[in-house]
TORKOL-4160 file (C-alpha; in steps of 0.2 Angstrom, whole numbers, padded with zeros to 4 digits, m for minus):
457
<pt num="1" X="0111" Y="0515" Z="0986"/>
<pt num="2" X="0118" Y="0498" Z="0982"/>
<pt num="3" X="0105" Y="0495" Z="0969"/>
<pt num="4" X="0110" Y="0509" Z="0958"/>
<pt num="5" X="0117" Y="0502" Z="0942"/>
<pt num="6" X="0122" Y="0509" Z="0925"/>
<pt num="7" X="0136" Y="0509" Z="0913"/>
<pt num="8" X="0140" Y="0527" Z="0909"/>
<pt num="9" X="0157" Y="0533" Z="0902"/>
<pt num="10" X="0172" Y="0532" Z="0913"/>
<pt num="11" X="0176" Y="0549" Z="0922"/>
<pt num="12" X="0188" Y="0560" Z="0912"/>
<pt num="13" X="0203" Y="0569" Z="0920"/>
<pt num="14" X="0203" Y="0574" Z="0938"/>
<pt num="15" X="0209" Y="0590" Z="0946"/>
<pt num="16" X="0215" Y="0593" Z="0964"/>
<pt num="17" X="0205" Y="0607" Z="0973"/>
<pt num="18" X="0205" Y="0613" Z="0991"/>
<pt num="19" X="0190" Y="0603" Z="0996"/>
<pt num="20" X="0184" Y="0593" Z="1010"/>
<pt num="21" X="0190" Y="0605" Z="1023"/>
<pt num="22" X="0183" Y="0606" Z="1040"/>
<pt num="23" X="0192" Y="0623" Z="1044"/>
<pt num="24" X="0203" Y="0635" Z="1036"/>
<pt num="25" X="0211" Y="0640" Z="1052"/>
<pt num="26" X="0230" Y="0640" Z="1052"/>
<pt num="27" X="0231" Y="0640" Z="1033"/>
<pt num="28" X="0244" Y="0653" Z="1026"/>
<pt num="29" X="0235" Y="0661" Z="1012"/>
<pt num="30" X="0251" Y="0667" Z="1005"/>
<pt num="31" X="0257" Y="0649" Z="1002"/>
<pt num="32" X="0241" Y="0640" Z="0998"/>
<pt num="33" X="0244" Y="0622" Z="0992"/>
<pt num="34" X="0231" Y="0611" Z="0983"/>
<pt num="35" X="0223" Y="0599" Z="0995"/>
<pt num="36" X="0220" Y="0581" Z="0990"/>
<pt num="37" X="0202" Y="0582" Z="0984"/>
<pt num="38" X="0197" Y="0577" Z="0967"/>
<pt num="39" X="0185" Y="0584" Z="0954"/>
<pt num="40" X="0180" Y="0570" Z="0942"/>
<pt num="41" X="0171" Y="0574" Z="0926"/>
<pt num="42" X="0162" Y="0564" Z="0913"/>
<pt num="43" X="0148" Y="0564" Z="0900"/>
<pt num="44" X="0133" Y="0552" Z="0902"/>
<pt num="45" X="0127" Y="0542" Z="0887"/>
<pt num="46" X="0113" Y="0555" Z="0884"/>
<pt num="47" X="0125" Y="0569" Z="0883"/>
<pt num="48" X="0124" Y="0576" Z="0901"/>
<pt num="49" X="0140" Y="0584" Z="0908"/>
<pt num="50" X="0144" Y="0578" Z="0925"/>
<pt num="51" X="0156" Y="0584" Z="0939"/>
<pt num="52" X="0158" Y="0574" Z="0955"/>
<pt num="53" X="0167" Y="0576" Z="0972"/>
<pt num="54" X="0167" Y="0562" Z="0984"/>
<pt num="55" X="0166" Y="0569" Z="1002"/>
<pt num="56" X="0164" Y="0557" Z="1015"/>
<pt num="57" X="0164" Y="0568" Z="1031"/>
<pt num="58" X="0145" Y="0570" Z="1032"/>
<pt num="59" X="0131" Y="0557" Z="1027"/>
<pt num="60" X="0124" Y="0570" Z="1014"/>
<pt num="61" X="0123" Y="0571" Z="0996"/>
<pt num="62" X="0121" Y="0587" Z="0986"/>
<pt num="63" X="0115" Y="0586" Z="0968"/>
<pt num="64" X="0113" Y="0602" Z="0957"/>
<pt num="65" X="0105" Y="0601" Z="0940"/>
<pt num="66" X="0108" Y="0616" Z="0929"/>
<pt num="67" X="0098" Y="0617" Z="0913"/>
<pt num="68" X="0102" Y="0630" Z="0899"/>
<pt num="69" X="0084" Y="0635" Z="0901"/>
<pt num="70" X="0084" Y="0653" Z="0907"/>
<pt num="71" X="0073" Y="0667" Z="0903"/>
<pt num="72" X="0083" Y="0672" Z="0887"/>
<pt num="73" X="0076" Y="0656" Z="0879"/>
<pt num="74" X="0058" Y="0661" Z="0879"/>
<pt num="75" X="0057" Y="0677" Z="0870"/>
<pt num="76" X="0041" Y="0672" Z="0861"/>
<pt num="77" X="0032" Y="0671" Z="0878"/>
<pt num="78" X="0042" Y="0681" Z="0891"/>
<pt num="79" X="0038" Y="0672" Z="0907"/>
<pt num="80" X="0037" Y="0654" Z="0900"/>
<pt num="81" X="0054" Y="0648" Z="0906"/>
<pt num="82" X="0050" Y="0655" Z="0924"/>
<pt num="83" X="0033" Y="0647" Z="0924"/>
<pt num="84" X="0040" Y="0630" Z="0919"/>
<pt num="85" X="0053" Y="0630" Z="0933"/>
<pt num="86" X="0040" Y="0635" Z="0946"/>
<pt num="87" X="0028" Y="0622" Z="0940"/>
<pt num="88" X="0040" Y="0608" Z="0942"/>
<pt num="89" X="0035" Y="0605" Z="0961"/>
<pt num="90" X="0017" Y="0608" Z="0957"/>
<pt num="91" X="0013" Y="0590" Z="0954"/>
<pt num="92" X="0020" Y="0576" Z="0942"/>
<pt num="93" X="0012" Y="0562" Z="0933"/>
<pt num="94" X="0014" Y="0551" Z="0948"/>
<pt num="95" X="0012" Y="0563" Z="0963"/>
<pt num="96" X="0002" Y="0578" Z="0968"/>
<pt num="97" X="0011" Y="0594" Z="0974"/>
<pt num="98" X="0005" Y="0590" Z="0992"/>
<pt num="99" X="0012" Y="0572" Z="0990"/>
<pt num="100" X="0029" Y="0579" Z="0984"/>
<pt num="101" X="0030" Y="0591" Z="0998"/>
<pt num="102" X="0025" Y="0578" Z="1011"/>
<pt num="103" X="0037" Y="0565" Z="1005"/>
<pt num="104" X="0052" Y="0577" Z="1004"/>
<pt num="105" X="0048" Y="0582" Z="1022"/>
<pt num="106" X="0047" Y="0564" Z="1028"/>
<pt num="107" X="0063" Y="0560" Z="1020"/>
<pt num="108" X="0072" Y="0575" Z="1027"/>
<pt num="109" X="0077" Y="0581" Z="1009"/>
<pt num="110" X="0078" Y="0599" Z="1003"/>
<pt num="111" X="0073" Y="0605" Z="0986"/>
<pt num="112" X="0078" Y="0622" Z="0979"/>
<pt num="113" X="0076" Y="0630" Z="0962"/>
<pt num="114" X="0081" Y="0646" Z="0954"/>
<pt num="115" X="0080" Y="0654" Z="0937"/>
<pt num="116" X="0092" Y="0667" Z="0929"/>
<pt num="117" X="0094" Y="0675" Z="0912"/>
<pt num="118" X="0104" Y="0660" Z="0905"/>
<pt num="119" X="0100" Y="0645" Z="0916"/>
<pt num="120" X="0088" Y="0636" Z="0928"/>
<pt num="121" X="0094" Y="0626" Z="0942"/>
<pt num="122" X="0086" Y="0613" Z="0954"/>
<pt num="123" X="0096" Y="0606" Z="0969"/>
<pt num="124" X="0092" Y="0592" Z="0980"/>
<pt num="125" X="0101" Y="0589" Z="0997"/>
<pt num="126" X="0098" Y="0572" Z="1005"/>
<pt num="127" X="0105" Y="0561" Z="1018"/>
<pt num="128" X="0115" Y="0547" Z="1009"/>
<pt num="129" X="0107" Y="0533" Z="1019"/>
<pt num="130" X="0100" Y="0522" Z="1005"/>
<pt num="131" X="0083" Y="0521" Z="1013"/>
<pt num="132" X="0081" Y="0540" Z="1013"/>
<pt num="133" X="0092" Y="0544" Z="0997"/>
<pt num="134" X="0084" Y="0532" Z="0985"/>
<pt num="135" X="0066" Y="0538" Z="0987"/>
<pt num="136" X="0072" Y="0556" Z="0987"/>
<pt num="137" X="0081" Y="0554" Z="0971"/>
<pt num="138" X="0066" Y="0545" Z="0963"/>
<pt num="139" X="0055" Y="0559" Z="0969"/>
<pt num="140" X="0067" Y="0572" Z="0962"/>
<pt num="141" X="0069" Y="0564" Z="0945"/>
<pt num="142" X="0051" Y="0562" Z="0943"/>
<pt num="143" X="0048" Y="0580" Z="0948"/>
<pt num="144" X="0060" Y="0586" Z="0935"/>
<pt num="145" X="0056" Y="0574" Z="0921"/>
<pt num="146" X="0038" Y="0571" Z="0922"/>
<pt num="147" X="0029" Y="0587" Z="0928"/>
<pt num="148" X="0010" Y="0587" Z="0926"/>
<pt num="149" X="0007" Y="0605" Z="0921"/>
<pt num="150" X="m0011" Y="0606" Z="0926"/>
<pt num="151" X="m0021" Y="0621" Z="0922"/>
<pt num="152" X="m0026" Y="0625" Z="0940"/>
<pt num="153" X="m0008" Y="0625" Z="0946"/>
<pt num="154" X="m0003" Y="0636" Z="0932"/>
<pt num="155" X="m0017" Y="0649" Z="0936"/>
<pt num="156" X="m0010" Y="0649" Z="0954"/>
<pt num="157" X="0008" Y="0651" Z="0949"/>
<pt num="158" X="0004" Y="0665" Z="0936"/>
<pt num="159" X="m0003" Y="0675" Z="0950"/>
<pt num="160" X="0012" Y="0672" Z="0961"/>
<pt num="161" X="0024" Y="0677" Z="0947"/>
<pt num="162" X="0015" Y="0693" Z="0943"/>
<pt num="163" X="0015" Y="0698" Z="0962"/>
<pt num="164" X="0034" Y="0693" Z="0963"/>
<pt num="165" X="0038" Y="0704" Z="0948"/>
<pt num="166" X="0028" Y="0719" Z="0955"/>
<pt num="167" X="0037" Y="0717" Z="0972"/>
<pt num="168" X="0054" Y="0717" Z="0963"/>
<pt num="169" X="0050" Y="0733" Z="0955"/>
<pt num="170" X="0046" Y="0741" Z="0971"/>
<pt num="171" X="0062" Y="0737" Z="0979"/>
<pt num="172" X="0074" Y="0751" Z="0975"/>
<pt num="173" X="0090" Y="0742" Z="0972"/>
<pt num="174" X="0082" Y="0728" Z="0961"/>
<pt num="175" X="0073" Y="0742" Z="0951"/>
<pt num="176" X="0090" Y="0751" Z="0948"/>
<pt num="177" X="0098" Y="0735" Z="0942"/>
<pt num="178" X="0083" Y="0732" Z="0931"/>
<pt num="179" X="0084" Y="0749" Z="0923"/>
<pt num="180" X="0102" Y="0747" Z="0920"/>
<pt num="181" X="0100" Y="0731" Z="0911"/>
<pt num="182" X="0085" Y="0738" Z="0901"/>
<pt num="183" X="0096" Y="0752" Z="0894"/>
<pt num="184" X="0113" Y="0743" Z="0892"/>
<pt num="185" X="0105" Y="0728" Z="0883"/>
<pt num="186" X="0090" Y="0736" Z="0874"/>
<pt num="187" X="0085" Y="0725" Z="0860"/>
<pt num="188" X="0095" Y="0710" Z="0867"/>
<pt num="189" X="0088" Y="0695" Z="0876"/>
<pt num="190" X="0096" Y="0702" Z="0892"/>
<pt num="191" X="0086" Y="0717" Z="0890"/>
<pt num="192" X="0071" Y="0710" Z="0900"/>
<pt num="193" X="0079" Y="0707" Z="0917"/>
<pt num="194" X="0063" Y="0701" Z="0925"/>
<pt num="195" X="0062" Y="0688" Z="0912"/>
<pt num="196" X="0044" Y="0690" Z="0910"/>
<pt num="197" X="0030" Y="0702" Z="0905"/>
<pt num="198" X="0011" Y="0702" Z="0910"/>
<pt num="199" X="0006" Y="0698" Z="0892"/>
<pt num="200" X="0018" Y="0683" Z="0891"/>
<pt num="201" X="0012" Y="0676" Z="0907"/>
<pt num="202" X="m0006" Y="0679" Z="0903"/>
<pt num="203" X="m0005" Y="0670" Z="0886"/>
<pt num="204" X="0005" Y="0655" Z="0892"/>
<pt num="205" X="m0005" Y="0638" Z="0892"/>
<pt num="206" X="m0001" Y="0621" Z="0899"/>
<pt num="207" X="0003" Y="0615" Z="0881"/>
<pt num="208" X="0016" Y="0629" Z="0880"/>
<pt num="209" X="0024" Y="0623" Z="0896"/>
<pt num="210" X="0025" Y="0605" Z="0890"/>
<pt num="211" X="0033" Y="0610" Z="0873"/>
<pt num="212" X="0046" Y="0621" Z="0882"/>
<pt num="213" X="0050" Y="0607" Z="0895"/>
<pt num="214" X="0052" Y="0594" Z="0881"/>
<pt num="215" X="0065" Y="0605" Z="0873"/>
<pt num="216" X="0074" Y="0614" Z="0887"/>
<pt num="217" X="0074" Y="0601" Z="0901"/>
<pt num="218" X="0082" Y="0588" Z="0890"/>
<pt num="219" X="0098" Y="0578" Z="0895"/>
<pt num="220" X="0109" Y="0586" Z="0882"/>
<pt num="221" X="0104" Y="0603" Z="0889"/>
<pt num="222" X="0110" Y="0599" Z="0906"/>
<pt num="223" X="0125" Y="0599" Z="0918"/>
<pt num="224" X="0125" Y="0589" Z="0934"/>
<pt num="225" X="0135" Y="0592" Z="0949"/>
<pt num="226" X="0136" Y="0579" Z="0963"/>
<pt num="227" X="0145" Y="0582" Z="0980"/>
<pt num="228" X="0144" Y="0571" Z="0995"/>
<pt num="229" X="0144" Y="0554" Z="1003"/>
<pt num="230" X="0144" Y="0542" Z="0988"/>
<pt num="231" X="0157" Y="0533" Z="0977"/>
<pt num="232" X="0161" Y="0536" Z="0959"/>
<pt num="233" X="0151" Y="0522" Z="0953"/>
<pt num="234" X="0136" Y="0528" Z="0963"/>
<pt num="235" X="0138" Y="0545" Z="0956"/>
<pt num="236" X="0139" Y="0538" Z="0939"/>
<pt num="237" X="0123" Y="0529" Z="0942"/>
<pt num="238" X="0114" Y="0544" Z="0949"/>
<pt num="239" X="0119" Y="0555" Z="0934"/>
<pt num="240" X="0113" Y="0541" Z="0922"/>
<pt num="241" X="0097" Y="0538" Z="0931"/>
<pt num="242" X="0093" Y="0557" Z="0930"/>
<pt num="243" X="0098" Y="0559" Z="0912"/>
<pt num="244" X="0089" Y="0544" Z="0905"/>
<pt num="245" X="0073" Y="0550" Z="0913"/>
<pt num="246" X="0074" Y="0566" Z="0903"/>
<pt num="247" X="0069" Y="0571" Z="0885"/>
<pt num="248" X="0083" Y="0569" Z="0873"/>
<pt num="249" X="0091" Y="0579" Z="0858"/>
<pt num="250" X="0090" Y="0598" Z="0861"/>
<pt num="251" X="0102" Y="0611" Z="0865"/>
<pt num="252" X="0100" Y="0629" Z="0870"/>
<pt num="253" X="0103" Y="0643" Z="0857"/>
<pt num="254" X="0119" Y="0653" Z="0858"/>
<pt num="255" X="0115" Y="0671" Z="0861"/>
<pt num="256" X="0121" Y="0685" Z="0850"/>
<pt num="257" X="0134" Y="0697" Z="0857"/>
<pt num="258" X="0126" Y="0712" Z="0865"/>
<pt num="259" X="0129" Y="0728" Z="0855"/>
<pt num="260" X="0137" Y="0742" Z="0865"/>
<pt num="261" X="0126" Y="0755" Z="0873"/>
<pt num="262" X="0129" Y="0774" Z="0875"/>
<pt num="263" X="0130" Y="0781" Z="0893"/>
<pt num="264" X="0115" Y="0790" Z="0901"/>
<pt num="265" X="0107" Y="0795" Z="0917"/>
<pt num="266" X="0091" Y="0787" Z="0923"/>
<pt num="267" X="0081" Y="0794" Z="0938"/>
<pt num="268" X="0066" Y="0784" Z="0944"/>
<pt num="269" X="0055" Y="0793" Z="0956"/>
<pt num="270" X="0049" Y="0782" Z="0970"/>
<pt num="271" X="0044" Y="0786" Z="0988"/>
<pt num="272" X="0056" Y="0781" Z="1002"/>
<pt num="273" X="0068" Y="0788" Z="1015"/>
<pt num="274" X="0084" Y="0785" Z="1004"/>
<pt num="275" X="0089" Y="0782" Z="0986"/>
<pt num="276" X="0096" Y="0767" Z="0978"/>
<pt num="277" X="0110" Y="0773" Z="0966"/>
<pt num="278" X="0119" Y="0762" Z="0953"/>
<pt num="279" X="0133" Y="0766" Z="0941"/>
<pt num="280" X="0135" Y="0752" Z="0927"/>
<pt num="281" X="0148" Y="0750" Z="0914"/>
<pt num="282" X="0147" Y="0738" Z="0899"/>
<pt num="283" X="0161" Y="0724" Z="0901"/>
<pt num="284" X="0163" Y="0713" Z="0887"/>
<pt num="285" X="0174" Y="0700" Z="0896"/>
<pt num="286" X="0168" Y="0682" Z="0897"/>
<pt num="287" X="0172" Y="0673" Z="0914"/>
<pt num="288" X="0183" Y="0661" Z="0905"/>
<pt num="289" X="0193" Y="0675" Z="0896"/>
<pt num="290" X="0211" Y="0678" Z="0902"/>
<pt num="291" X="0207" Y="0696" Z="0907"/>
<pt num="292" X="0193" Y="0691" Z="0918"/>
<pt num="293" X="0203" Y="0687" Z="0934"/>
<pt num="294" X="0211" Y="0705" Z="0933"/>
<pt num="295" X="0193" Y="0712" Z="0933"/>
<pt num="296" X="0189" Y="0701" Z="0948"/>
<pt num="297" X="0204" Y="0708" Z="0957"/>
<pt num="298" X="0199" Y="0726" Z="0953"/>
<pt num="299" X="0182" Y="0722" Z="0959"/>
<pt num="300" X="0189" Y="0716" Z="0976"/>
<pt num="301" X="0200" Y="0731" Z="0978"/>
<pt num="302" X="0187" Y="0744" Z="0973"/>
<pt num="303" X="0171" Y="0738" Z="0982"/>
<pt num="304" X="0172" Y="0721" Z="0990"/>
<pt num="305" X="0173" Y="0722" Z="1009"/>
<pt num="306" X="0174" Y="0734" Z="1023"/>
<pt num="307" X="0192" Y="0740" Z="1018"/>
<pt num="308" X="0189" Y="0743" Z="1000"/>
<pt num="309" X="0193" Y="0760" Z="0991"/>
<pt num="310" X="0175" Y="0765" Z="0989"/>
<pt num="311" X="0169" Y="0759" Z="1006"/>
<pt num="312" X="0184" Y="0769" Z="1014"/>
<pt num="313" X="0179" Y="0785" Z="1004"/>
<pt num="314" X="0160" Y="0785" Z="1005"/>
<pt num="315" X="0158" Y="0777" Z="1022"/>
<pt num="316" X="0173" Y="0779" Z="1033"/>
<pt num="317" X="0179" Y="0796" Z="1027"/>
<pt num="318" X="0162" Y="0804" Z="1023"/>
<pt num="319" X="0148" Y="0794" Z="1032"/>
<pt num="320" X="0137" Y="0795" Z="1016"/>
<pt num="321" X="0131" Y="0777" Z="1016"/>
<pt num="322" X="0131" Y="0761" Z="1026"/>
<pt num="323" X="0139" Y="0751" Z="1012"/>
<pt num="324" X="0144" Y="0753" Z="0994"/>
<pt num="325" X="0149" Y="0737" Z="0984"/>
<pt num="326" X="0155" Y="0734" Z="0966"/>
<pt num="327" X="0149" Y="0719" Z="0956"/>
<pt num="328" X="0157" Y="0710" Z="0941"/>
<pt num="329" X="0143" Y="0702" Z="0931"/>
<pt num="330" X="0150" Y="0691" Z="0917"/>
<pt num="331" X="0137" Y="0684" Z="0905"/>
<pt num="332" X="0141" Y="0673" Z="0889"/>
<pt num="333" X="0136" Y="0687" Z="0877"/>
<pt num="334" X="0141" Y="0702" Z="0887"/>
<pt num="335" X="0141" Y="0709" Z="0905"/>
<pt num="336" X="0143" Y="0724" Z="0916"/>
<pt num="337" X="0154" Y="0731" Z="0930"/>
<pt num="338" X="0143" Y="0741" Z="0942"/>
<pt num="339" X="0144" Y="0750" Z="0959"/>
<pt num="340" X="0129" Y="0752" Z="0970"/>
<pt num="341" X="0124" Y="0760" Z="0986"/>
<pt num="342" X="0110" Y="0768" Z="0996"/>
<pt num="343" X="0111" Y="0787" Z="1001"/>
<pt num="344" X="0101" Y="0802" Z="1007"/>
<pt num="345" X="0091" Y="0808" Z="0992"/>
<pt num="346" X="0099" Y="0825" Z="0992"/>
<pt num="347" X="0117" Y="0818" Z="0989"/>
<pt num="348" X="0112" Y="0807" Z="0974"/>
<pt num="349" X="0121" Y="0817" Z="0961"/>
<pt num="350" X="0136" Y="0822" Z="0972"/>
<pt num="351" X="0139" Y="0804" Z="0976"/>
<pt num="352" X="0138" Y="0798" Z="0958"/>
<pt num="353" X="0151" Y="0811" Z="0953"/>
<pt num="354" X="0162" Y="0806" Z="0968"/>
<pt num="355" X="0161" Y="0787" Z="0963"/>
<pt num="356" X="0165" Y="0791" Z="0944"/>
<pt num="357" X="0180" Y="0802" Z="0950"/>
<pt num="358" X="0186" Y="0787" Z="0961"/>
<pt num="359" X="0183" Y="0775" Z="0946"/>
<pt num="360" X="0193" Y="0786" Z="0934"/>
<pt num="361" X="0208" Y="0787" Z="0946"/>
<pt num="362" X="0208" Y="0769" Z="0948"/>
<pt num="363" X="0207" Y="0766" Z="0929"/>
<pt num="364" X="0221" Y="0778" Z="0926"/>
<pt num="365" X="0232" Y="0773" Z="0941"/>
<pt num="366" X="0228" Y="0755" Z="0945"/>
<pt num="367" X="0229" Y="0747" Z="0962"/>
<pt num="368" X="0244" Y="0746" Z="0973"/>
<pt num="369" X="0254" Y="0730" Z="0976"/>
<pt num="370" X="0248" Y="0730" Z="0994"/>
<pt num="371" X="0229" Y="0732" Z="0989"/>
<pt num="372" X="0232" Y="0717" Z="0977"/>
<pt num="373" X="0239" Y="0707" Z="0991"/>
<pt num="374" X="0224" Y="0710" Z="1002"/>
<pt num="375" X="0213" Y="0706" Z="0988"/>
<pt num="376" X="0221" Y="0689" Z="0984"/>
<pt num="377" X="0220" Y="0684" Z="1002"/>
<pt num="378" X="0201" Y="0689" Z="1002"/>
<pt num="379" X="0198" Y="0678" Z="0987"/>
<pt num="380" X="0209" Y="0664" Z="0993"/>
<pt num="381" X="0199" Y="0664" Z="1010"/>
<pt num="382" X="0182" Y="0664" Z="1000"/>
<pt num="383" X="0188" Y="0649" Z="0990"/>
<pt num="384" X="0193" Y="0640" Z="1006"/>
<pt num="385" X="0176" Y="0643" Z="1013"/>
<pt num="386" X="0167" Y="0638" Z="0998"/>
<pt num="387" X="0176" Y="0621" Z="0996"/>
<pt num="388" X="0175" Y="0617" Z="1014"/>
<pt num="389" X="0156" Y="0615" Z="1014"/>
<pt num="390" X="0148" Y="0602" Z="1002"/>
<pt num="391" X="0133" Y="0613" Z="0997"/>
<pt num="392" X="0144" Y="0628" Z="0993"/>
<pt num="393" X="0156" Y="0617" Z="0984"/>
<pt num="394" X="0142" Y="0610" Z="0973"/>
<pt num="395" X="0137" Y="0628" Z="0969"/>
<pt num="396" X="0154" Y="0633" Z="0965"/>
<pt num="397" X="0157" Y="0618" Z="0953"/>
<pt num="398" X="0140" Y="0623" Z="0945"/>
<pt num="399" X="0146" Y="0641" Z="0942"/>
<pt num="400" X="0162" Y="0636" Z="0935"/>
<pt num="401" X="0154" Y="0624" Z="0923"/>
<pt num="402" X="0142" Y="0637" Z="0917"/>
<pt num="403" X="0157" Y="0649" Z="0915"/>
<pt num="404" X="0166" Y="0636" Z="0904"/>
<pt num="405" X="0181" Y="0637" Z="0915"/>
<pt num="406" X="0196" Y="0625" Z="0912"/>
<pt num="407" X="0197" Y="0608" Z="0921"/>
<pt num="408" X="0211" Y="0615" Z="0933"/>
<pt num="409" X="0202" Y="0631" Z="0937"/>
<pt num="410" X="0200" Y="0628" Z="0956"/>
<pt num="411" X="0218" Y="0621" Z="0958"/>
<pt num="412" X="0226" Y="0635" Z="0949"/>
<pt num="413" X="0215" Y="0650" Z="0952"/>
<pt num="414" X="0225" Y="0658" Z="0967"/>
<pt num="415" X="0242" Y="0655" Z="0957"/>
<pt num="416" X="0235" Y="0664" Z="0942"/>
<pt num="417" X="0229" Y="0678" Z="0953"/>
<pt num="418" X="0246" Y="0679" Z="0961"/>
<pt num="419" X="0254" Y="0682" Z="0944"/>
<pt num="420" X="0244" Y="0698" Z="0941"/>
<pt num="421" X="0253" Y="0714" Z="0944"/>
<pt num="422" X="0246" Y="0731" Z="0947"/>
<pt num="423" X="0251" Y="0736" Z="0929"/>
<pt num="424" X="0241" Y="0721" Z="0923"/>
<pt num="425" X="0225" Y="0726" Z="0932"/>
<pt num="426" X="0227" Y="0744" Z="0926"/>
<pt num="427" X="0229" Y="0739" Z="0908"/>
<pt num="428" X="0214" Y="0728" Z="0908"/>
<pt num="429" X="0203" Y="0741" Z="0916"/>
<pt num="430" X="0209" Y="0754" Z="0903"/>
<pt num="431" X="0205" Y="0742" Z="0889"/>
<pt num="432" X="0188" Y="0736" Z="0895"/>
<pt num="433" X="0180" Y="0750" Z="0905"/>
<pt num="434" X="0175" Y="0767" Z="0897"/>
<pt num="435" X="0167" Y="0779" Z="0909"/>
<pt num="436" X="0159" Y="0789" Z="0894"/>
<pt num="437" X="0147" Y="0774" Z="0893"/>
<pt num="438" X="0142" Y="0774" Z="0911"/>
<pt num="439" X="0124" Y="0772" Z="0915"/>
<pt num="440" X="0119" Y="0781" Z="0931"/>
<pt num="441" X="0103" Y="0776" Z="0939"/>
<pt num="442" X="0094" Y="0782" Z="0954"/>
<pt num="443" X="0078" Y="0776" Z="0962"/>
<pt num="444" X="0070" Y="0786" Z="0976"/>
<pt num="445" X="0061" Y="0802" Z="0981"/>
<pt num="446" X="0064" Y="0818" Z="0972"/>
<pt num="447" X="0075" Y="0830" Z="0982"/>
<pt num="448" X="0085" Y="0846" Z="0979"/>
<pt num="449" X="0103" Y="0841" Z="0977"/>
<pt num="450" X="0116" Y="0848" Z="0989"/>
<pt num="451" X="0135" Y="0847" Z="0989"/>
<pt num="452" X="0143" Y="0833" Z="0998"/>
<pt num="453" X="0148" Y="0836" Z="1016"/>
<pt num="454" X="0166" Y="0838" Z="1021"/>
<pt num="455" X="0176" Y="0823" Z="1025"/>
<pt num="456" X="0179" Y="0817" Z="1043"/>
<pt num="457" X="0197" Y="0815" Z="1040"/>
């Protein structure tokens, strides 16, 4: 890597985080102190934001590229954004798809890609040895910046995407989530959770791919995270090398705020031995809003882990389900708070009523101090696990960049959680969640509904 050279801007402020850990054993989560690891941030000459952590413990480099090129950017041809991402490793102007795959395997490098509503990400994990890393980075950069978009490859990827979408609709939990999004965000870009339609996929041409790539995969529409066995100067050169290879001068549109939707009940009949059930509530709290951490704590108390309130009531006391979990999904233009579980089809309605009752009690009364203390320890432990592994740390930095969190977010997160009281959490829940707007979704076989069985305790 010694031949990497550039003259990007000097890194901006640095923040201590709990990174570079080999083990969290022996750490007192009630007295968590920042560990001397630094997150450095800067912007390349081409407008790409960069975050970097130097981690010398392993000879590995993790690079994550996050383009604001999610499925919400392609409403004219729903499916275009997904097709562009999936076509990137189907050949470039220098290499065929087979050559790309063979070279990555020979170099011991791993490429991953993922698309969501608001962004598309590509990641490279490579050994840091110059003889292996430099050709891996060159291949990665070529793949992202100069895709071939051939007609034959597009026809293949179209078939694969259509099969993937059909498969998702047959999976009860994913279908339930999709139905909730379609109702809560009807008329908004979020209202197509699959991110594509058959018509949009069928109509997309190689020229459409090229135009979308030229806009959305440009340096000013990109954030880069680098974690691993490289110096600051090398990380600067890596980021500059990638951003210089990309198109220039475009930024993603800002999405309009999603309008509130009324509550409803949706039952999707589908064969199976059990039903997937979901209750979703609109939640207009962006991830960088001061009230978001209270929602995170509430989520931890209600439905994260074996000792959560909902798990205790539905699994331990009643034996209704193997697991029930809550989720906080914060998007830039809206979001939702949801609970989901699998259950015997005859208990769908009864379990929904029970969960709504438990949510109402929690909103009215809030958590106990003991519950918050457990939740904070769980979140602190998760943070330690994430920053202890380079790949997880890279993913975490990518997430907080997407969420537009402040520079000191990692270093101060546990402290800010510790300041929240049960009254704070209750007040935020009462302001932000309205059970009259709950969307109840079930996916499974039709069955005559029965009262819930008596509790075991």
